[in-house]
C-alpha positions in Angstrom: -14.9 54.4 46.4 -11.3 55.4 45.8 -11.6 56.5 42.2 -13.8 59.4 43.3 -11.1 60.9 45.6 -9.4 63.3 43.1 -12.6 64.8 41.7 -13.8 65.5 45.3 -10.4 67.0 46.1 -10.8 69.4 43.3 -14.3 70.2 44.3 -13.2 70.9 47.9 -10.5 73.2 46.7 -13.0 75.2 44.6 -15.3 75.5 47.6 -12.5 76.6 49.8 -11.6 79.4 47.5 -15.3 80.4 47.6 -15.2 80.4 51.4 -17.5 77.5 51.8 -15.8 74.3 52.9 -17.8 71.1 52.3 -16.5 68.6 54.9 -17.8 65.4 56.5 -20.0 65.5 59.5 -17.3 65.0 62.0 -15.4 68.2 61.2 -15.6 71.5 63.1 -18.1 74.2 62.0 -16.8 76.4 59.2 -16.4 80.1 58.9 -14.7 82.5 56.4 -11.4 83.7 57.7 -12.6 87.3 58.2 -15.5 86.1 60.3 -13.0 84.9 62.9 -10.5 87.7 62.7 -8.1 86.1 60.1 -6.9 87.6 56.8 -7.7 85.6 53.7 -5.0 87.4 51.8 -2.3 86.4 54.3 -3.6 82.8 54.5 -3.4 82.6 50.8 0.3 83.6 51.0 0.9 80.5 53.2 -0.7 78.3 50.6 1.6 79.7 47.9 4.7 79.1 50.1 3.6 75.5 50.6 3.0 75.0 46.9 6.4 76.5 46.1 8.0 74.1 48.5 6.3 71.2 46.7 7.4 72.6 43.4 11.0 72.8 44.6 10.8 69.3 46.1 11.4 70.4 49.7 8.3 68.3 50.6 6.1 65.8 48.7 2.9 67.3 50.1 1.2 68.6 53.2 -2.1 69.5 54.9 -2.6 72.7 57.0 -5.6 73.3 59.2 -6.4 76.5 61.2 -9.4 76.9 63.5 -10.4 79.9 65.5 -13.3 80.6 67.9 -14.3 76.9 67.5 -14.6 77.3 63.7 -12.6 75.9 60.8 -11.3 78.9 58.9 -8.6 77.2 56.7 -8.0 73.7 55.5 -5.7 73.2 52.5 -3.8 70.3 51.0 -0.8 70.7 48.6 1.4 68.3 46.6 1.3 64.5 46.6 0.3 62.0 49.2 3.0 59.7 47.9 5.9 61.0 45.6 6.3 57.4 44.3 2.8 57.3 42.8 2.1 61.1 42.1 -1.2 60.6 43.8 -2.5 64.1 44.9 -2.6 64.9 48.6 -6.1 65.3 50.0 -7.3 67.0 53.2 -8.0 63.5 54.7 -4.4 62.3 54.2 -3.2 60.0 57.0 0.2 60.9 58.6 2.5 59.4 61.1 2.3 61.9 64.0 5.0 60.2 66.1 5.4 62.3 69.2 2.1 64.1 68.8 0.9 60.8 70.2 2.1 61.9 73.6 -0.6 64.5 74.3 -3.3 61.9 73.5 -1.7 59.2 75.7 -1.4 61.8 78.5 -5.1 62.8 78.2 -6.0 59.1 78.4 -4.0 58.8 81.6 -5.6 61.9 83.0 -9.0 60.4 82.4 -8.0 57.6 84.7 -6.9 60.2 87.3 -10.4 61.7 87.1 -11.8 58.2 87.5 -10.0 57.8 90.8 -7.9 54.9 89.4 -4.6 56.7 89.1 -2.7 59.2 91.2 0.2 61.3 89.7 2.1 61.1 93.0 2.2 57.3 93.0 5.4 55.5 92.1 5.4 53.9 88.6 6.4 50.7 90.3 3.0 50.5 92.0 1.6 49.6 88.5 4.8 48.3 86.9 6.9 46.4 89.4 9.9 46.2 87.1 10.6 49.8 87.9 10.9 49.2 91.7 14.7 49.3 92.0 16.0 51.6 89.3 19.7 52.6 88.9 21.0 55.9 87.6 24.0 56.1 85.2 26.7 58.6 86.3 29.6 59.2 84.1 33.0 59.4 85.8 36.5 59.5 84.2 38.7 56.4 84.6 42.5 56.5 85.3 43.1 57.5 81.7 40.5 60.2 81.7 38.0 58.2 79.6 34.3 58.4 80.7 33.0 55.3 82.4 29.5 54.6 83.6 28.9 54.1 87.3 25.4 52.9 88.5 24.0 54.3 91.6 20.6 53.7 93.2 17.8 56.2 92.4 17.3 58.5 95.4 13.6 58.2 95.1 11.1 56.2 92.9 10.0 57.8 89.6 6.4 58.8 89.8 3.6 58.9 87.2 4.0 62.7 87.5 7.6 62.3 86.3 6.5 60.3 83.3 4.1 63.0 82.2 6.5 65.8 82.5 9.6 63.9 81.3 11.5 64.0 84.6 11.6 60.3 85.1 15.2 59.8 83.9 14.0 57.5 81.1 15.6 58.8 77.9 15.9 58.1 74.1 18.9 56.6 72.5 18.6 58.0 69.0 19.7 61.5 69.7 22.2 63.2 72.0 25.3 61.9 73.5 26.4 60.2 76.7 26.9 56.6 77.9 23.3 56.1 79.1 22.0 57.2 75.7 24.6 54.9 74.1 23.2 52.0 76.2 19.7 52.8 75.0 20.9 52.9 71.4 22.7 49.6 71.7 19.7 48.0 73.4 17.8 48.3 70.1 14.5 48.6 72.1 12.3 48.6 69.0 14.2 46.1 66.9 11.5 43.4 66.9 7.7 43.0 67.4 7.1 43.0 71.2 4.2 43.7 73.4 3.9 46.8 75.5 4.6 44.7 78.6 7.8 43.4 77.1 8.9 46.9 76.0 8.4 48.1 79.6 10.6 45.2 80.9 13.4 46.1 78.4 13.4 49.8 79.5 13.4 48.9 83.2 16.7 47.0 82.7 18.5 50.1 81.5 19.9 52.8 83.7 18.2 56.2 84.1 19.9 59.2 82.6 19.2 61.4 85.7 17.9 61.1 89.2 14.1 61.1 89.0 12.6 64.6 89.4 15.8 66.5 88.7 16.1 67.1 84.9 13.8 67.4 81.9 15.0 64.7 79.6 13.0 63.6 76.5 12.5 59.9 76.2 10.3 56.9 76.4 8.4 58.2 79.4 5.1 58.4 77.6 5.5 54.9 76.2 5.8 53.7 79.8 2.8 55.9 80.7 0.8 54.1 78.0 1.7 50.8 79.7 0.4 52.1 83.0 -2.9 52.9 81.2 -3.0 49.3 80.0 -2.4 47.8 83.4 -5.0 50.0 85.2 -7.7 49.7 82.5 -7.1 46.0 81.7 -7.2 46.9 78.0 -4.7 47.6 75.3 -3.8 51.3 75.0 -5.7 51.6 71.7 -8.8 49.8 73.1 -8.9 52.3 76.0 -8.3 55.3 73.8 -10.7 54.2 71.2 -13.5 53.6 73.7 -13.0 56.6 75.9 -11.5 59.3 73.6 -11.1 58.6 69.9 -14.5 57.2 69.0 -16.5 59.7 71.2 -14.5 62.5 69.6 -15.1 61.2 66.1 -11.4 60.6 65.4 -12.1 57.7 63.0 -8.8 57.9 61.2 -6.6 57.9 64.4 -5.0 54.6 65.3 -1.7 52.9 65.8 -2.0 51.0 62.5 -4.2 51.5 59.4 -6.1 48.2 59.4 -8.5 49.1 56.6 -6.8 48.4 53.2 -9.1 51.0 51.6 -7.3 53.7 53.6 -3.8 52.7 52.7 -3.7 54.9 49.6 -4.3 57.9 51.9 -1.1 57.3 54.0 1.3 60.1 53.3 4.9 59.1 52.4 8.2 61.1 52.6 10.7 61.3 49.8 12.8 58.1 49.4 15.9 59.9 50.6 14.2 61.3 53.6 13.1 58.2 55.6 15.6 58.4 58.4 14.2 59.9 61.7 17.2 59.2 63.9 19.9 56.7 64.6 18.7 53.2 63.7 15.2 54.6 63.1 13.3 54.8 59.8 9.8 55.9 58.9 7.5 53.1 60.0 5.0 51.3 57.8 1.5 51.8 59.5 0.0 49.3 57.0 1.6 46.5 59.0 0.1 45.9 62.5 2.4 45.1 65.3 1.9 44.2 68.9 3.6 47.3 70.4 1.3 50.3 70.7 3.7 53.2 71.4 2.0 55.8 73.5 4.9 58.1 72.9 5.1 57.9 69.1 2.9 55.3 67.4 -0.2 57.0 66.2 -1.3 58.0 62.8 -4.0 60.7 62.3 -5.4 63.3 60.0 -5.5 67.1 60.3 -9.2 67.1 61.0 -9.1 64.3 63.6 -6.3 66.0 65.5 -8.0 69.3 65.3 -11.1 67.8 67.1 -8.8 66.6 69.9 -7.2 70.1 70.2 -10.6 71.8 70.1 -11.8 69.6 72.9 -8.8 70.8 75.0 -9.3 74.4 74.0 -12.9 74.1 75.1 -11.8 73.1 78.5 -12.3 69.4 78.0 -15.6 69.1 76.1 -16.7 69.0 72.4 -20.1 68.6 70.8 -21.8 68.3 74.2 -19.5 65.4 75.4 -17.3 65.9 78.4 -13.9 64.2 78.3 -11.9 66.1 81.0 -12.8 68.7 83.6 -11.6 72.3 82.9 -9.2 72.3 85.8 -7.7 69.0 84.6 -7.0 70.7 81.3 -5.6 73.7 83.1 -3.3 71.5 85.1 -2.0 69.8 82.0 -1.4 73.0 80.1 0.4 74.8 83.0 4.2 74.7 83.3 5.5 72.0 85.5 9.2 72.1 84.7 10.0 75.8 85.0 12.7 77.6 86.9 10.8 77.6 90.2 10.4 73.8 90.1 14.1 73.2 90.6 14.2 71.0 87.6 17.1 71.4 85.2 15.6 72.3 81.8 17.7 70.0 79.7 16.8 70.4 76.0 14.2 73.1 76.9 16.9 75.5 78.0 16.7 78.9 76.3 13.7 78.0 74.1 11.1 80.2 75.7 9.1 77.2 76.7 8.6 75.1 79.8 6.7 71.8 79.9 3.3 70.9 81.2 1.8 67.4 81.2 2.1 66.3 77.6 2.8 69.6 76.1 5.4 72.4 75.8 4.1 75.6 77.3 5.1 79.1 76.3 6.2 81.2 79.2 6.0 84.8 77.8 5.7 86.7 74.6 9.5 87.0 74.6 12.2 84.5 75.2 11.8 82.9 71.8 12.3 84.2 68.2 8.7 83.3 67.1 5.4 85.0 68.1 3.0 83.5 70.7 1.0 84.4 73.7 1.8 83.1 77.2 0.1 79.9 77.8 0.3 78.6 74.2 0.9 74.9 74.3 2.3 72.7 71.5 4.1 69.6 70.4 5.6 68.2 67.2 6.5 64.8 65.7 9.8 63.4 64.4 8.1 62.9 61.0 7.5 66.6 60.5 4.0 67.1 62.0 3.4 70.0 64.4 0.5 71.6 66.3 -0.2 74.3 68.7 -3.1 75.8 70.7 -3.3 79.4 71.8 -6.1 79.9 74.4 -5.6 83.7 74.6 -6.2 84.0 70.8 -8.7 81.1 70.8 -6.7 79.5 68.0 -5.5 76.1 67.0 -3.2 74.9 64.2 -2.4 71.4 62.9 0.2 70.9 60.2 0.7 67.5 58.7 3.8 66.7 56.6 6.3 63.8 56.3 9.8 65.2 56.3 12.7 65.3 58.7 14.8 67.7 56.7 12.2 70.6 56.8 10.5 70.1 60.2 12.3 72.7 62.2 12.0 75.3 59.4 8.2 74.9 59.3 7.8 75.3 63.1 9.1 78.8 62.7 7.8 79.7 59.3 4.2 78.7 60.1 4.1 80.5 63.4 5.4 83.7 61.7 3.0 83.5 58.8 -0.1 82.3 60.7 0.2 84.9 63.5 0.7 87.5 60.8 -2.8 86.5 59.6 -4.4 87.0 63.0 -5.6 90.6 62.8 -8.2 90.7 65.5 
């Protein structure tokens, strides 16, 4: 019953301070920070920073989860779940994770690979015929020196592998510049309620931003991958993920839309002046179900749900005695596939210290970036402010849930600095 939420939240906070987290049965086992090589004192400093950010109205509220050696060592909520109602944030707050949907969709596709129903080398057009004859947009100056768009045939078909590593040539229109991105922007791909099949048809009519396999370019590739999953499985993306991944993992609050009205009060909201996530793009309303299930950016989730997904990956594909992927499949996904040796131009990844695997960014070395990490750390973030990372060498995972676009880049650095400072063993 909803009127018991706040008393339980206060009780959970008291138990956390005491070092004994009382959580529902689906959560990870618990440990005091020092039992897994973390500093309680330094973790408490993170809590104070987040509380100060709430007090100064940088963010309405947030949830931070840290697990190490398979045990939950820190789970804290701060601020309000909705600044318009002043309802306190709870650790089970539901957040739009946007692009943190991509790793889940990619795992779903890799399950089909392990089933023998999908090959990464296969052309996308084998499953989605609309992508059979793609054109690539090439900018050339006209007689007056103004850029014009010339369409040339793709030199080779885009593959499923290209979709997973963002080398398909499919792009986004809501950031960056160029005539192809402008065409995506003007197409208003998400302007109405369409099916995944209709969305795929719309994207296929647009030119590619690069020749397939040549450049890392962030875009709707994972949305198209989600459609591939639907065609092969004969189910909607959510039906397949729910049956094969979400339900078996105990991710009961992860979905494309929040169908249960009793959960609506747990949906985290941004400040009213912070609802824009890009050109012609606003924070969505997950209370309203739509036909399109965006594999690249449509999921909502909680910190605990997403942590179970990450712990499964960190365990090499299994959790609680259930096998989801083989260890070598996880290894393949979390290895770099768009590095310098691949011949792929890094695009937005240039000079970041990270390459890209299949669904994740992958840290190349301890250097090359101004934030700490170990080689092999993999991560991704969402446009709404959420971020996560997994460090296999440190046996550590982090999930940060917040709804802000103005502070998201700041938190990606701040949290890495402060959390790695708390790792003492």
